[in-house]
C-alpha positions in Angstrom: -9.7 111.5 311.6 -7.7 108.8 309.9 -8.4 107.5 306.4 -6.7 104.9 304.2 -5.7 107.6 301.7 -5.0 111.4 301.6 -5.0 113.4 298.2 -3.0 116.3 297.9 -2.6 119.0 295.1 0.6 121.3 294.9 0.0 124.1 292.4 1.7 127.1 291.0 2.8 128.6 287.8 5.6 127.1 285.8 8.8 127.5 287.8 7.2 127.5 291.3 8.6 124.3 292.3 5.3 122.4 292.3 6.7 119.2 290.7 9.8 119.3 292.9 7.8 119.4 296.0 5.3 116.8 294.7 8.2 114.5 293.8 9.8 114.9 297.4 6.4 114.2 298.9 6.0 111.1 297.0 9.7 109.9 297.9 9.0 110.7 301.5 5.8 108.7 301.4 7.9 105.7 300.1 10.4 105.8 302.8 7.7 106.2 305.4 6.2 102.9 304.0 3.1 104.2 302.3 1.7 103.4 298.8 1.3 106.3 296.5 0.4 107.7 293.1 1.6 111.1 291.5 0.2 112.5 288.4 0.9 116.0 287.0 -1.0 118.6 285.4 0.9 121.1 283.0 0.2 123.4 280.2 1.7 122.7 276.7 3.9 125.9 277.0 7.6 125.6 276.8 8.1 128.1 279.6 5.6 129.3 282.3 2.1 128.2 282.4 0.3 126.1 284.9 1.7 123.4 286.9 0.2 121.0 289.5 1.7 117.9 291.3 -1.4 115.9 292.1 -0.9 113.1 294.8 -2.6 110.4 296.4 -0.9 108.6 299.4 -2.3 105.4 300.8 -1.9 102.7 303.4 -3.1 100.3 300.6 -2.1 99.8 297.0 -3.9 102.3 294.7 -4.2 102.9 291.0 -6.5 105.6 290.7 -6.8 109.2 291.8 -9.5 110.0 294.1 -12.8 111.9 293.7 -11.4 115.2 295.3 -8.2 116.5 296.9 -8.4 116.9 300.7 -5.5 119.5 300.6 -4.7 122.1 298.0 -1.4 124.0 298.6 -1.1 127.0 296.1 2.3 128.6 295.9 0.6 131.0 293.8 -2.6 131.3 291.7 -1.0 131.9 288.4 -2.9 130.5 285.4 -5.4 128.6 287.9 -8.2 129.2 285.8 -6.7 126.9 282.9 -6.8 123.8 285.1 -9.1 124.4 288.0 -11.5 121.8 286.8 -8.8 119.2 287.3 -8.7 120.1 291.1 -11.9 119.1 292.4 -12.4 119.7 296.3 -15.1 118.9 298.8 -16.6 121.0 301.6 -14.1 119.6 304.1 -11.1 120.1 301.8 -8.6 122.7 302.8 -7.1 125.3 300.6 -3.8 126.6 301.7 -3.1 129.9 300.4 -0.6 132.8 300.8 -2.3 136.2 301.8 0.1 137.9 299.4 -1.5 136.1 296.6 -4.8 137.6 297.2 -8.2 135.8 297.9 -9.0 132.3 296.7 -10.0 132.7 293.1 -13.4 131.9 291.9 -12.7 128.8 289.8 -11.5 127.2 293.4 -13.7 129.0 295.7 -16.9 127.6 293.8 -16.1 124.2 295.4 -16.9 125.7 298.6 -13.7 124.3 300.5 -12.4 125.6 303.6 -9.5 128.1 303.2 -6.6 129.0 305.4 -3.9 131.6 305.1 -0.2 130.7 305.3 2.4 133.4 304.7 4.6 131.1 302.7 6.5 133.9 300.7 6.9 135.9 303.9 8.3 132.8 305.8 10.7 132.0 302.9 12.1 135.5 302.5 13.1 135.4 306.2 15.5 132.4 305.6 18.6 132.8 303.4 18.0 130.9 300.2 14.6 129.9 301.3 12.0 128.7 298.9 8.1 129.1 299.0 7.8 125.5 297.8 9.8 124.0 300.6 7.6 126.0 303.2 4.6 124.7 301.7 5.9 121.3 301.6 6.5 121.2 305.4 3.1 122.5 306.0 1.6 119.7 303.8 3.5 117.0 305.4 2.3 118.0 309.0 -1.4 118.5 307.8 -1.7 115.0 306.4 0.3 113.2 309.1 3.4 112.3 307.0 6.7 112.1 309.2 8.6 115.0 308.8 11.8 112.9 309.1 10.9 111.1 306.0 10.9 114.3 304.1 14.0 115.4 305.6 15.9 112.1 304.7 14.8 112.7 301.0 16.1 116.5 301.1 19.4 115.2 302.4 19.7 112.5 299.7 18.4 115.0 296.8 20.0 118.2 297.7 23.0 117.2 299.8 25.1 117.3 296.7 24.3 120.8 295.9 26.1 121.9 299.0 25.4 122.4 302.6 23.9 126.0 302.2 21.4 124.9 299.7 20.4 121.8 302.2 20.4 124.0 305.1 18.0 126.5 303.5 15.7 124.0 302.3 15.6 122.1 305.8 15.1 125.5 307.5 12.1 126.4 305.1 10.5 122.9 305.5 10.7 123.1 309.2 9.4 126.6 309.4 6.4 125.6 307.1 5.8 122.6 309.4 5.7 124.8 312.5 3.5 127.4 311.0 1.0 124.7 309.9 0.6 123.4 313.5 -2.2 125.9 314.1 -4.0 125.5 310.9 -7.4 123.7 310.4 -7.2 119.9 310.6 -7.1 117.7 307.3 -7.7 114.0 306.8 -4.7 112.3 308.1 -3.0 109.2 306.5 -2.9 107.0 309.8 -0.1 104.4 310.3 1.9 103.1 307.4 1.7 99.5 306.7 4.3 97.1 308.1 3.8 94.6 305.4 7.4 94.1 304.2 6.9 94.8 300.6 9.7 96.6 299.0 8.2 99.7 297.1 9.2 100.4 293.6 9.0 104.1 292.8 8.5 103.9 289.0 6.6 105.8 286.1 4.5 104.2 283.5 7.0 105.2 280.9 10.1 103.8 282.9 8.1 100.7 283.3 7.4 100.4 279.6 11.1 100.8 278.9 11.9 98.1 281.4 9.4 95.9 280.0 10.7 96.2 276.5 14.3 95.4 277.7 13.1 92.5 279.7 11.2 91.2 276.6 14.4 91.1 274.7 14.5 94.5 272.8 18.0 95.4 271.8 17.5 98.1 269.2 15.4 101.3 269.5 15.2 104.2 267.3 12.9 107.0 267.9 12.1 110.8 267.7 11.3 112.6 271.0 7.7 113.5 271.5 5.7 114.3 274.6 4.4 112.3 276.5 6.5 109.4 275.2 10.1 110.8 275.6 10.8 109.5 278.9 10.5 105.8 277.4 13.5 106.7 275.4 15.4 108.7 278.0 15.2 105.5 280.3 16.1 103.2 277.6 19.1 105.0 276.2 21.4 104.3 279.1 19.8 100.8 279.9 20.5 99.6 276.3 23.9 101.0 276.6 24.7 98.9 279.5 22.9 95.7 278.1 24.6 95.7 274.8 21.9 97.4 272.9 21.7 100.8 271.1 19.3 103.7 270.7 19.5 106.1 267.8 17.6 109.4 267.9 16.1 109.7 264.3 15.5 112.9 262.4 11.5 112.1 262.7 9.1 109.4 263.1 9.0 108.1 259.4 12.8 107.6 259.9 12.6 105.8 263.2 10.1 103.2 262.2 12.0 102.5 259.1 15.2 102.2 261.2 13.2 99.8 263.6 12.0 97.7 260.7 15.7 97.4 259.3 17.0 96.5 262.7 14.3 93.7 263.2 14.9 92.5 259.6 18.6 92.0 260.5 17.6 89.7 263.4 17.6 92.2 266.5 14.4 92.5 268.5 13.5 96.3 267.8 11.1 98.9 269.2 10.2 102.6 269.1 8.2 104.8 271.3 6.1 107.7 270.3 2.7 109.4 270.6 -0.4 109.9 268.4 1.2 112.2 265.8 4.0 110.0 265.6 1.9 106.8 265.3 0.1 108.6 262.5 3.3 109.1 260.6 4.2 105.5 261.0 1.2 103.7 259.7 2.5 103.1 256.0 5.6 101.5 257.3 3.8 99.4 259.8 1.9 98.1 256.8 5.4 97.1 255.2 6.1 95.2 258.5 2.8 93.4 258.3 3.2 92.4 254.6 7.0 91.5 255.1 6.2 89.8 258.3 8.8 91.7 260.2 8.2 92.0 264.0 8.5 95.2 265.9 7.0 97.1 268.9 5.6 100.7 269.0 4.9 102.0 272.3 2.1 104.8 271.8 1.8 107.0 274.9 -1.4 108.6 274.1 -2.5 112.3 274.7 -5.3 114.6 273.8 -6.0 114.9 270.0 -6.5 115.4 267.1 -3.3 116.8 265.7 -1.1 118.7 268.2 -4.0 118.5 270.5 -3.1 118.8 274.1 0.4 117.3 274.4 0.6 117.3 278.2 -2.7 115.7 279.0 -4.1 112.3 278.6 -6.7 110.5 276.5 -7.4 107.1 275.0 -8.3 108.5 271.6 -5.6 106.7 269.6 -7.6 103.5 269.8 -9.1 103.9 266.3 -5.9 104.5 264.6 -4.1 101.8 266.3 -6.8 99.2 265.3 -7.9 100.6 262.1 -5.3 102.9 260.9 -3.1 100.5 258.5 -4.5 100.6 254.9 -5.5 97.3 253.4 -6.1 94.1 255.4 -3.3 94.4 257.8 -3.6 92.0 260.8 -1.4 93.2 263.7 -1.3 93.3 267.6 -2.5 95.9 269.9 -1.8 95.6 273.4 -3.0 97.8 276.4 -1.5 98.0 279.9 -4.1 98.6 282.5 -1.7 100.2 285.2 1.6 101.8 285.6 2.9 98.4 286.8 1.1 96.7 284.0 3.2 98.8 281.6 6.1 96.6 282.4 4.2 93.3 282.0 2.2 94.3 279.0 5.1 95.7 277.0 7.2 92.8 277.8 4.4 90.5 276.7 4.0 92.5 273.5 7.6 92.0 272.6 7.2 88.3 272.9 4.1 88.3 270.9 5.5 90.5 268.0 8.6 88.1 267.8 6.7 85.0 267.9 4.1 86.0 265.5 6.4 88.0 263.3 4.2 91.1 263.1 4.0 94.6 264.6 2.6 95.2 268.2 1.4 98.6 269.2 1.3 99.2 272.9 -1.4 101.6 273.8 -0.2 103.5 277.0 -1.2 107.1 277.8 -0.1 110.2 279.5 -2.2 109.3 282.7 0.1 106.2 283.1 3.2 107.1 281.3 4.0 110.4 283.0 2.6 109.3 286.6 4.8 107.7 289.3 3.5 105.0 291.6 4.8 103.5 294.8 4.1 99.9 294.0 5.0 96.3 295.0 7.7 94.8 292.8 6.0 93.6 289.7 5.8 89.7 289.3 8.5 88.3 287.0 7.2 87.3 283.5 8.3 84.4 281.5 7.8 86.2 278.2 11.0 86.9 276.3 11.5 87.2 272.6 11.8 84.0 270.7 11.8 84.2 266.8 11.5 81.3 264.7 14.8 81.6 262.6 15.5 79.6 259.5 18.7 77.3 259.6 21.3 77.8 256.9 20.9 76.1 253.5 17.3 75.0 253.7 16.5 73.3 250.4 13.9 75.2 248.5 13.7 77.9 251.2 10.2 79.7 251.4 10.2 82.7 253.6 6.5 82.9 253.5 5.6 79.1 253.5 2.0 78.4 254.2 2.5 76.3 257.4 -0.1 75.2 259.7 0.3 77.7 262.2 0.8 80.4 259.7 4.3 81.2 261.1 7.4 80.5 258.8 11.0 80.7 259.6 12.7 83.9 259.0 16.2 84.0 257.6 18.5 86.4 259.0 20.4 88.4 256.2 23.7 86.6 255.5 22.4 83.3 256.1 23.7 80.8 253.5 21.2 79.8 250.9 18.3 81.4 252.3 18.0 84.8 250.5 14.6 86.2 250.0 13.1 89.6 248.9 11.1 91.6 251.8 9.2 94.6 250.6 5.6 95.9 250.5 4.4 94.1 247.4 2.3 91.0 247.7 4.3 87.9 247.1 4.2 84.2 246.8 5.6 81.7 249.3 9.2 82.4 248.2 8.9 86.1 248.5 8.6 86.8 244.8 6.4 89.7 243.9 3.1 88.6 242.7 -0.3 90.1 241.7 -2.0 86.7 241.3 -5.2 86.3 243.2 -4.5 83.0 244.6 -1.1 84.4 246.1 -2.9 87.3 247.5 -5.6 85.3 249.0 -3.2 82.7 250.6 -0.9 85.2 252.2 -3.8 87.3 253.5 -5.0 84.0 255.0 -1.8 83.2 256.3 -1.1 86.7 258.1 -4.6 86.6 259.6 -4.5 82.9 260.8 -1.2 83.0 262.8 -2.7 85.8 265.0 -6.1 84.2 265.1 -4.9 80.7 266.0 -2.4 81.8 268.6 -3.3 80.9 272.2 -3.0 84.1 274.2 -4.0 82.3 277.3 -5.7 84.5 280.3 -3.5 87.4 279.7 -6.1 88.7 277.0 -8.0 90.4 279.9 -8.0 91.2 283.6 -11.3 89.8 285.1 -12.5 90.3 288.6 -15.6 89.4 290.4 -18.8 87.5 289.1 -22.1 89.3 288.7 -25.0 90.0 286.3 -23.5 93.7 285.7 -20.1 93.9 284.0 -18.0 97.0 283.7 -16.0 96.6 280.4 -13.0 98.8 280.2 -9.3 99.2 279.2 -6.0 100.9 279.8 -5.8 103.8 282.4 -9.6 103.7 283.1 -9.1 100.5 284.7 -7.8 102.0 288.0 -10.8 104.0 288.6 -13.2 101.1 287.7 -11.3 98.8 290.3 -11.8 101.3 293.1 -15.4 101.9 292.1 -16.4 98.3 292.2 -14.8 98.0 295.7 -17.0 101.1 296.9 -20.0 99.7 295.2 -19.6 96.3 296.8 -19.7 98.1 300.2 -23.0 99.6 299.1 -24.4 96.1 298.3 -23.8 96.6 294.5 -21.9 93.7 292.9 -20.3 94.1 289.4 -17.8 92.1 287.4 -14.8 93.9 285.6 -13.5 92.9 282.2 -10.4 94.9 281.3 -9.1 94.2 278.0 -5.1 93.9 277.7 -5.4 92.2 274.2 -7.3 94.6 271.9 -6.1 93.0 268.7 -6.8 90.3 267.6 -10.2 90.2 269.1 -11.1 87.1 271.3 -14.9 86.5 270.7 -14.9 82.9 272.4 -13.1 84.2 275.5 -15.2 87.6 275.8 -18.6 85.3 275.4 -17.3 83.2 278.2 -16.5 86.3 280.4 -19.9 87.7 279.6 -21.8 84.4 280.5 -24.7 85.2 282.9 -24.1 89.1 282.4 -27.4 91.0 281.8 -26.0 94.5 281.9 -22.7 96.1 280.8 -21.4 99.5 281.6 -18.4 100.7 279.2 -15.9 103.0 280.8 -13.5 105.0 278.7 -11.8 108.3 277.9 -12.7 109.4 274.6 -15.2 111.9 273.1 -16.8 109.6 270.5 -17.0 106.3 272.4 -14.3 104.7 270.5 -14.0 101.7 272.7 -17.6 101.2 273.0 -18.0 101.3 269.3 -15.1 98.8 269.0 -16.8 96.6 271.2 -19.9 96.7 269.5 -18.3 96.1 266.1 -16.5 92.9 267.3 -18.4 91.3 270.3 -21.9 90.2 271.3 -22.8 92.5 274.3 -26.0 92.2 276.2 -29.0 94.2 275.1 -28.8 96.7 278.1 -25.6 98.7 277.7 -24.4 102.1 279.1 -21.3 104.1 278.6 -19.2 106.6 280.5 -17.1 108.2 277.9 -15.5 111.6 278.4 -12.3 113.1 276.8 -9.3 114.3 278.6 -7.9 116.2 280.4 -10.4 115.3 283.2 -9.8 111.9 284.6 -12.4 109.4 285.3 -13.4 109.6 288.9 -14.6 106.3 290.8 -17.5 108.2 292.2 -18.9 108.7 288.6 -19.0 104.9 288.0 -20.4 104.0 291.5 -23.3 106.6 290.9 -24.0 105.0 287.4 -24.0 101.5 289.0 -26.3 102.7 291.7 -28.7 104.4 289.4 -28.8 101.2 287.4 -29.7 99.2 290.5 
């Protein structure tokens, strides 16, 4: 039987090679001309623990995991109980297990899927240098209908530099696994790869965010590593070096955000990347950037919280701190990419907005996008490049915080003759002189709010698809499941409109009102425990009377079927 997509889970304890096998499978799918998505499930342990490469390979572009996995290949059953809930199976799914590992454990058997034995360890031990994960990879390729030549090509490219013996062992194990799988029960097959001529990018959300920052004009980055945002920095470090920029690893998040403020104050578009705990440490300094009108970008790759939480799993629960976490009245930008591809576009747009509006921009990505890899078409080129309003030299009676019609006043670069000014966290008058007068405080508060509220953000504030009396309002990584769910719902005669917010702050009441015109029911979809996004919408937008919510915390992803079922029940 052929389908447009096949979902595969490769699991094992840490070090079993599940991630390596998954990456090779994704790369091979790319070579064969398919689209694909790979996420990962890992425990927070430094060594060992659970590991799973979770893939969906498709003949069409995709941005969401499916409702279940068609094939689960268990290299071993180590720690499976810790993350079995993240591996849903259907009755026609196939579980491939090694008889030396014992029976399928209860947390997986409970799904009622078919099971088949493949002596992966025995096969691997019969090959000098053979690895279990390569045997399982060969079996998986045959079972889902992925050409073995594509995998062999990837193996040659990745392992060839390790020597002929390593490559020969991997190749032999792969072929042995493929041969052994020929007699196993059938699994949903991919079918024929599309010949659409589209050049596939194999990219993660973190890499895309780094590229977006670079294309937006960022030249200086200071940061402290933190899961799951570290790959943004790892990608940017050599890229900045090649393009004349610089990255500094700070001693902590407090130092990094202040370095970024300093870099931007000096006239260099600057950014950092972090996760929730780091953002919490940065909030005081972000207030300084608001008060001093110093542009910067913070990419927050969200994870499960609070506190240390679940560093390796995804959640959208930094929304509240990003929106409300700064003390005082501190208007700023919050931008949310809604796909791996959009991590590039949205981050680039955030750099542009921060520089144009002279204020901090927080980009809310998350682990589900940041550490996932996707095979996508080349993202569209964006015209948004940093352009700051800079003061010319020797302006008579220069006022750094002048009350202009737009709210944006020219920013003098340090050393510009005749344009010295004070930039600190104290309230100030138009010149920048510290002031506690009520009139100065009122006028500067108005200025900082007005420049964001009056700016024209165009259609990028949200992605809107469809037109119906039912609207699904969502954001960030929940967008992919919503898009797929609405396609499935339409096939069942249920029409719904999607509104996925890209611009969280400042709010856009007039645009939202236009988007909701004619809508009688709203379904809010988000990945938090306390309905943060729903409450944010309630606080700032006029929603129809009939509102339902799908709100669940991580690490379980939102599945398209959940959304379809809710819409069907509503109808």
